[in-house]
Every structure is written in structure tokens, then in C-alpha cells.
N, C-alpha and C positions, 0 to 999 in steps of 0.2 A: 803499495800495489794495491791493498783492499780498498784503500780510500778514494783511488782512479776508478775503480771498477764501479764503486758505489756513484760516484757521480756521473758516470757513463749511463749507469742504468736509470738514474732519474731523469737525465735529459732525453733518453730512448722514450721514457715512459711519458712524459709531457709531449713529445712528438707523436708518439702514438694516439694520445688522446685527442691532438688536434687535426692531424693529417685525415681522418676518417671524414671529419665534419667537410673538410674541403674537398674531399674525393664526390662526398654524396652530393656536394652542391654543384659540382662540374659535371656530375654523371646526369642529375637531374634537369641541369639546363639543356644540355646536348639532347638527351630525350625529350623535352618538350619541345625542342627547336624542330626536332624531327615529325613530331606529332602534328604540329602546327602546318609544316610542309604537306602532310599527307591530307589534312584537313582542307587546306586549300585544293588539292588536286580533286577532293571528293566533290566538295561544291564546284568546280567546274564541270566535272561530269554529272553532277545532278540538274544544273542548270541547263545541261545539254539536252539532257533527256527530259525535262519538263518541255522544253521548247518544241523539242519533237514530237512529244504526244499530243500537246495541243496543236501543232502545226499539221496532224493529220487530218483534223478537223475545221481548220481555219476557214476554207472556202467552202465548206459543205453547205452552209445555209445559204451561200448565193447561188450556188451551183443548182441546188434543189429548188431556188426560187424562180429560174429560167424555165422549168417545165410547164407546160400548159395547164395541166391540171390543177398546179399550184397557184397560178396565176389566174386560174379561172374563179379563184374564192374571193378576190378582190372586188367581183361584181356584187352589189348588195343583194342582186337576184337570183343569186346562184341558186342551183337545185338540189335537191337530195343526192342525185346522181353524181353529180360534180363532186358531192363531199364525200361520198362513199370512195370515188374514185382517188381522190386525193388521201383519204386514210390508207387505202391500199397501198398506194405508190410510198407513203411515209413508211409503212411498215416493212414493203420490201426494202428501202434503203437501207433501213435501219440493220435487217438482217444481212444485208450483203456489205454494206461499208464498217459498221461495228459501234455507231455512237449509242449511248445509252437510250436516248430518245429524241423523237423530230416532231416539232410541232408548229403551227401555224396560227399568229395572232392579227387580229383586227387592229384598225387605228386605236381603238379603246383599250387593247391589251387583252380582250376576250378571246380563249382559243377556240378556231373554227374546226380543226383539224389537229388529229395527232398520232402517232404511230401506236401509242397503247390505247388506241380507241375501243377496242373490245374487253379491255380488263376492269377490273374493279378501281383501277387506280387512275383511270382516263383522265386527260388533261380536259377535253373537250368540254366547253361551257365554264371553265375555271377563269377567273379573272386576274392576270398577272400584272396590271398596269403600275403595281406598286414596286416591282423589282427595277433594279438599276440597269439591267441590260437592254428592257425594252424602252426605258426612257433614253438611253444613251444612244439607241437605234433610231428610234424617233426624231432625235435631235441632230446626230453626228452620221447617221447611216450604219454604224456597227456598235456592238455593244458585248461587253465580256464580262462575266461576275460569277464567283464562287460561292454557293450556297448549299442550305439543306432544303430538299423540296418540301413546301409547304404540302404537297398533296399525298407524295410516297413517304415523305420522311427519309429519302435516301439523297447523300450530299452529291454533288456535281459541280461541273464547270459548263456556264452557260454561255454560246456563242450566239451571237444575235445579229442578223442583217437586214436591213429594210428594203424590200421590192416595190420600186415605183413603177407605175402603171397609168399611163398617159389616161385621162379622164375618169381614172377611178381612185379611190382612198387608198394609202398606201398599205401593205401588209407586212408582218415582221415574221420570217423563217428562224426559227430556234434550234440549235442543236445542243444536246446536254450529253457531256463527255464524262464518263467516269474514269477518275482518276486513282481509284483507292487500288487497282493492281501495282500501284508505284510503291506501297505502302508495305506490300509484302517481301517486294524486292530489298527495299532499305533495311527491312528488320534481319533479313538473312545475311545482309554485307557486314553486320559487326559495327557500322557507324552509326549513332542516333543521329537520323536526319529528318528534318521537319519543316514545313511550308507553313509562312504565317502571313496573314492577309496585310492591307495598309493601317489597320487600326492594331497590328501586333497579335492578332487571335490565330492560333495555331489551328489549321484545318486539315492539313494532312501530316502523319509522321508514322514514323516505324517505331516509335515508342508509344504504346496504346495511353500511357499516362498522362502524355503530353496533350493529346488530343483535345481540343476545344480549352485550351488553358491560353490565357494572356502572357505574354512574354513580360509585361510590365503592367502596372494598375492604370484599368481604362479610366479616360476623362469623361467630362458629363457629356461633351460632344458627342465622343464615338458611342458611348452606351445609348445616346438618343438614335442616332444613325442607325445603330445595329436592331433598336427595337421598331424603328420605322420600318425599316427595309426586311425585317424578318430573316435576317441571314441565318443565323443560327437558332432555329424554331426548338425550344425545350432546350438548350443548353443557359445553366446558371453560370456566369462567369463570377458573380459574387461570392461564390463558395468555393472557387479553386483560387489557388495560390500562384502567384505570377512565376514563372519560369527563372527569370533574371533576379538578382540578389537584389535586395532593397537600396533605392538610390542609384540605380544603373539604369540609364535611359536608352532608349531603342538605338541600336547602332546605326550608321547610316549604310555598312555592308560593303565598302570598298577595302580592296585587297591591302591598303595601308593600316587598316583599323586593328588595334592589337586583340589577342586572343583574350577570352573572358574564362573566368572559372566560375562553373556553377555547381550547386550542392543538390543532390537528389538523394534524400534518404541519409544514408551513411557512404554513399559514395561522390566521388569528387571528379567533376567533368571538365575538359579544355573544350572551347567552343569558339566557332569563327562564323561568320555571317557574309552573305552575297546577297545580291538584289535582282530581281527580275523586273526592270525598268517599266515594261509594256503594261504590267496590271499593279505595280507599286508593292509587289511581294518580297517579303525577305526568306531567303532560305538560311537553315541553321544546321550546322554539322557538328556534332559532338562526341567525343570518345572519352572512356575511363582514363584517367592517370594512376590507378592502381599498378599497373605493369610497370610504370616510368618509375612509382618508388619502390616497387621491388627491385629494378634493375640498378638504381641509385643507392638503394640500401647493399645490394650484392656489392658493389664496387666499395663501397664503404664499409663492408663486412671483410672482404679481402684483403684491405688496406689495415685495417685494425688486426687482423689475424698476423699478416706479415710483421706488423710494428710488436704484435704480443710475444711473437716468437724471437724476434729480436731482443726484445727487451727480456725474454725469460731466460734467454741464454746466457746474457750479462748476469741477471739476478740468480741463476743458478750457481754461477762461479761466485759471486758474492757471498751467497747463503752457504756454499761449502766451507768457505773459510771462516765464516761466523760459527758454523756448527762444530767445527774441529775445537775452537776456544771454549764452548758452552759445554761441550762434554766432559772436557777437563775439569769443569766446577760442578757439574749436575749432581754427582754423588753426594758431595758434602751439603748441596742446597737440598738436596730430597731429605737425607737425614735429619737437618735442622728442622725442615717443614714438617716431617712425621713426628720429631720430640715435641714441637708447638702444639700440634694440633692434637697430639694425645692428650697433652696438660688441659688445653681448652675444651674437650670433651670431657675430661673428667669434671671439669668445674661447673659445665652445663649440667651435667647429670645432677651432681650436688645439688645447685641451685633449682634444677626442675622438681626434684624430690623434695626441698623445703617449700618451694611454692605450692605444690599440690598439697601439701599439710597444712599450709596456713589459709589455702583458699577452702580445704573442706571444713577447717575450722571456724572460719568466718561464714561459710553456708549456713554450718549448723547454729551458728550465733545469732545469724540474721534471722533465720526460721524462729528459733526460740524468741528473738527480739518481736518479730510479727506477731508469736502467741501473746506475748505479754500486752503489745499495743491493742490486740483484738479485745484481751482482757479490758485493756484501759478504756476500750469506746463503749463496753459494757458495764463499767463499775458502778456508775451511778443507779442502773437497772438492778445489777446484783444485790447492792447495798439494800433498796427498795425491797428486793426479793427477798432479802433476810430479815430485815429489820420489820417488817410487817407481820411475819410469824413469830416472832419475838416478841412484838407487843400484843398479839393474839393470844401468844403462850402465856403470858404475863396475867392477861386479863381472865384466862382461862383457870389457873391455877388460883388466882385469889378467888374465883367464884366457887372452885371445888372448896377451897379452905371454910368459907363461910358455910356452903352445905356441910361439911362436915362436923364445922361448930353445932349445927342444927340437929346433926344426928340423922342427916339424909344421904345415908350411903350409897343409895343407888345413883341419884344424881350427880353426888360427887365422884363416884366411878367412871360415870359417862364422860364428866369434864375431865378427867385425867386420860381417858383413852384420847378424848379431842387433842389434848397436851401432846400425847406421844405422836400423834398423826403429824403434828405441827414440827417436832423435832425431826421426825422421819423426813419430812418435806425438805427441812434446811440441810439435812445430812445428805439427802441426793443432790440438792445443788452443789454443797461445797465438795462432794465427791466427784462430781461431772467437771468442777473447775479443777481439782488437785491432778485429776487423770489429764486433762488438756493442755496442764501446764508444765506437767514433768518432760525432762528429755528421757528418750527411750529408744531402744533399738531401731535400726533403719531397713531390716531384711523384709522382703516381699513375702506376702502370706495371703491364704484365702482369706477374705473378709466378706463378713455380711454387709450387704450394702444397705438393707433397710435399717441395720443396726446403727451404721453410721449417720443415716438419715434422721434417726429418732435423737441420737446422742446431740446432733448438730441443733435439731429444735430446741432441745432442753437446754441447752448453751445459750440458745440465743432467746428463749422464751421469757426471761426477764426484759430484755431491752424491747421485743415485740409488744410484751404487755403494756408498758410505757407509751408505745405508739399507738396503741389501741388497734393492733392488728392481729390476727391469728393464722399463721401460715398454714395453709391447707395442703395436707399430703394425699397424693393421687399415686397409688402403687397396686401392681398387679400381685396376687400371692401365687408361689411362695417367693419368699427372697430369694435373689439370685447371689451367687457368691463371686466376687471378684477378685483380681490379682493385686494388692495394694499393700501399703504400710498405713494400718488402720488410725494411729494417731496424726500423721501427716495428710491422708486423704479427709480426715475431719478438719483438718486446719483449712485444707484449700476450700472445702464446701462451706464452713462456716464463715469463712472471708467473702465467699458470693453471697452467702444469705445476709451477711451485716451489711454489705453494698445496698442489696435490695432493700433493706431496712431504712438505711439512710435515704435512698432513693423517694421512698413513699412518705418520708417525715413531712408533715405539714399539709398532707393532701386530705382533703374531705373524706373520701372513699378509698383509703389504702386496702390494696389485696397483694397477696404473695401468694403463689401456688408451686410447690414442689412436686414435680411428676417423674415418677422412674418407669421408663421402658426398658426392653432388651429385644434384639434384633441382630442374627447373624454373626453371633459369636461376641458379642459386645453390649454392655449395660450403660444408658444414657440416665443421668439426671440433670433435668431442668427446672432452673428457679426463674419463674417470671413475676415480673411487678410491673404495675401501672406507674410508675414514675415518671421522671420529666426526660428520661434516655439519656444515651450518650449522644454528646455534642459532635457534628460531623468532622470539626476539626482536631478531636480528641481519637477518634477511632484508632487511628492507626500507632497511637502512643500510650494506650491505656495498660498495656502489659511492659511497659519500660521501666526498668528499676528508677525508685525515687520519681517518678511522676505522679503527682497527685492535683486535683482540682479542690482540695479542701482547702481549709484554712489553715493557718500555720499552726503546729502543733497537735492536729488533729489526725495527723497520720503522717507514716513515713514515707509513703508512696512506693512500699514493696509489696503488699498484699497480693495483688494480681499477678506480679513477675514471679513471687515464691509459689503461689498456688499455680500458675503455669508450668514451673519447673518440678513443682511435687507429682503433678499429674503426667506429665511426660516422664518421670521415671518410673511411673506405673505402667509405661506404655499406652497411656492415653493423650486427650487433648482437651482444652477448652475453648468452645466458640462462643462469640457473643452476636447476637441479633437483634434487630429492632422489631418492637410489635405494633401491629395495626392499631392506631388510636392513642399510642404514647406509651412508652416503658421499654424495658430492656428483656431477653431472654439469654439468659448464660446456661450453658450445656455443658457438662462434666461426661465425657464419654471413656470408659475404661473396658479392657478386655475381661471375659468372664474367666473366673478360677476353673479348676480341673473339676471340682464337684460342681461347678455352675454349668461347666460345658457338659458335663453327663447329665444333668437333668435336662438340659435342652434337648440333647438328644433323644432322650427317652421319652420327652414330650413330643417330638416330632415322630 
């Protein structure tokens, strides 16, 4: 029974995954077909509206041309009075009939009279011989053309009619119709409607972003003609992206043409085209498919929910049977798991304790090894520092013996005093080395930073002397107290100073400056050298353990890594920076101790 239910559940789950996709595509196809029918109806209504609007003024130029006041303008010797009468007549017709403008051109295309003669945008005297509507009217009797006015900058539809008068040159009457009111109606209709000319340039649209955009990329001929006829003055088509997708040619606009898919921003549009044969215009109607996708998604979701409910019911029965069996074994499994986990945790705790102890011993060993490595780096200089006083001591004692034999007690006493000074010098050097080399406690305490600086300078003095450089110490008084482990802080600072000495080795003018400063509860010790600096490829790796640029045997590559660890244990940090002109600046920053902080507050 359980196996049968399980098989049925799997079959229902597979069907539930497949059926929603089928439902989505079926519902989407039906919705898109409905949208195409709606777009086709919208195109029919739009075509009729356009023809009706244009038809209002189709015969107006011919009717106006029959008036005697207009025909009188054909006479080359017409008077000022006849011009004034014609202007007033055209102005009256515009007020009563409603076109945007009316004007009369002579056979050269020069405006003789116009309805806007009294305005600053008057057409009177303007040359419109380049306009296609004038050329067509002179050649065929009638001309129609949509363009942006070169005088007013306002777009309009121009209807022109040639008026022939016996014995006189012809004149052309032009009516300019304003079709922009249709854009407001289209914008409120909810369907994105637009009209494009024969070149595919949209000149009327309910979508402002489409206006003066090409449907498809313009060819050379189209660009040349538009420029010659000055159709859309001020419009830059090269900067506007075509409305149709790449590779799609201008559709013929027949009812049999399939709908096109357009992408505007993040929206997907379904579009259809129709044509206005008389002008060669293409009418575009488009609408968004977001609602279509939502409707199809709704049906897919409903199918999915129904399938999931059915599958869930079967799965519930299957799971109920499984849970009954699982609960019978659950107690035994949990007890076994708890026992195993307890044993594993005990092992983990023991291993962690051992690992931490080993790490602690390893770290202490590494720190001590690095101390020994630092002493090894200074060994030659230390030998020189001890052997030189020994040789001087030998010579001094010999001289004292000679003087004693000559019974010159005063001079011999002076030589003995000199010998004692040399002995104290060697004792001081050995004392520093013994203190630095021993393993000591690691508890944080208040430490005089200047004492640390002096001890480090004394330890590195033999090495510095062999290189011919004396580190300059710049410190303000009194010495601040910091929180640190004295020996470890000396080790970290000595490592930085030895690195600086290595960097200036071989330079003709070696220089090392140790500067101590304090501010905002912290003390900073800066060691600056004029060596070769840190190579760019090594800047991010200098504090990595076992990374070194020295030759094999010259270092363990742990100095800066251990120094960084030591300073961090003191609550501080180490920073490295380049010095202008070459060299490196290493800075140790540690917090002030309790006594140091008290002094700082007292000073403030």
C-alpha cells in the first residue's frame, strides 16, 4: 500500500511540474491573440480619425483661392491695399475655420500674405520654395506634407493648392493644420499610438519618447532628403535609438502582417502597423504585454496550486506511514547519537587542549629562536665590540706595568682606571646580551619606552658601528610609560632597527632616525632609514611567516611576523610606509600605561 501511494505521489509531482508550463503557454497565446485583435481595431479607428481630421481642411486652400481678394495677389502690380485685404481675410478664415495658419505663395515660393502677418512669427516675405508641398502644388496642382515649421518651430500638416489665373502667374494657397491635439487623445486612450512618415520618422505619438525617433536606421538617401527639405529642423536622428529591434525592416502595414515585439526600457510591447496610402504614412499601435504575462502566470499558478494540493494529499498519506515506522526507531537512534557525540566532544576537548599547549610552546620557541637569530645577525659586530676593548685592555695593562716598573705611580694609576672603564664597557655589552637572550615572563606591565629605545640602541650599536652609522634618537621629555612586556617590546623594536641597518648597508650616506612621540593616549616610535625601501611586490607579504628577501641562512623570515604578534599582544600595531626620496618608515604604536596616561592628563 505504501509503495503504491509513493508511486502515485511521484507521478502527480511530475504532472504538477509539467502542466503549469503548458497552461502558461496556452493562456499567454490566447491573451496575445486577443491583444492583436484589439490593436487591429485601434488602428482602424486611428486611420479614420486621421483622415477625418485632415479632411476638415482638404479643400480649404482651393475654396480660399476662389476669393477675389486672394486672386488679386496674382497681379504683379498688386497694391498695398489688396495685400492688407488679403491678410485680413486669411486671419478671419483662421479664426472661423480653425486651421493653424493660412498663407499665399507666389510662383517663386515667396509668401505674399499670411494669417499671422501681424505677429513676430509672420510668414510674409519668407521663402518656402524648398518645401515639397510647394513643389508638388506647382507641378501637380496639390501638395501635402508634414514638417516642423522653419519660421515658428511648430510642427503641422501642410495642404497646398495651386490657383491658376488667366494671364497671370499662378499662386499657391497653403493651410497648415495642427494635429497635435490627437496626441493628447492617444495618450489618454491607454494604447501607445504613433504616425511615421514615408522614411519611418515618428512625427506624432502619444508616447513622448517616440517622437522624432526613426522606426529603423535611416539610409543615406533618407538622411539627405530630410536635410534638404528641412523637414524636422533641430531633430538629431543619429542620437536616437530606432524603435524597432535590430534586423527588423519597416513593415508594409497590411492586416496580414504579424504583430511585432518591441522592447522599451524594461517593458515588452506588442505592436501592429497600418498605412495611410495617400501620404505613405505608417500608423503604429502598441500595448504592453505585462498584463498578458500576469494573466498567463495566474493560470499557471492556479494549475500549480491545484496539482500541489493533490500531490500534498498523497504525500501526507505516504509520510504518515513513514513517520510511524521512524518513531519506533527514533529513541534508539537518538541514544546512540548522543553517546557517540559525547565521546567525540571529549576527544575534541582533549585534542584542543594539547594543540593549544603545543602552539604556546611553539610560539615561545619561535620568539626565542628569533632572538637568537637577531643575536646571530649581530655576532660579528659583537665580537668586534668585545675584542677591541680586550686589545685595548691588554695594551693599557702592559703600559701600567711598565710605568709601575719605572715607579711612576700616578701614570700607572691612570692606566688602571682606563682598564676598568674598558672592563665596564664589556660588562655592559654582555649584560644587555644576557638580558635580551633569556626567557622571561610575558605579563603586561608599565614600561618606560625611552628605556626600551636606549637598550635597543645599545644592543644594535656594534652592528651600527661596523656600518658607520649612528642612529639618531629624537624624543621629547619626560619619557612616557606604556603597557607592554619589556623584553618582547625590545625584541620587536630591535628587529625593526636591524632591518633598517641591513637596508642602509653599502650606502655612501647611511642615516637612521628613531623618533618617539605621543598623542591621544598612544605612544609611537618611528624608525626611518634612507635605504632602498620595500619593493612593491613585497609590501603585502613582509609580515608573512617565513617570508624573507635575504639570502639562504641570513634569516628565518619570522622577524616581522613575530614583531607584529608581540606588538598586537601589547594592544598596539606596526605600520610601514615609504619615505620620499627612498627608504622605509616603520612605526610601532602602543597604548599609554596608567602612569603615562596620568602624566598626559596632568600636562593637558
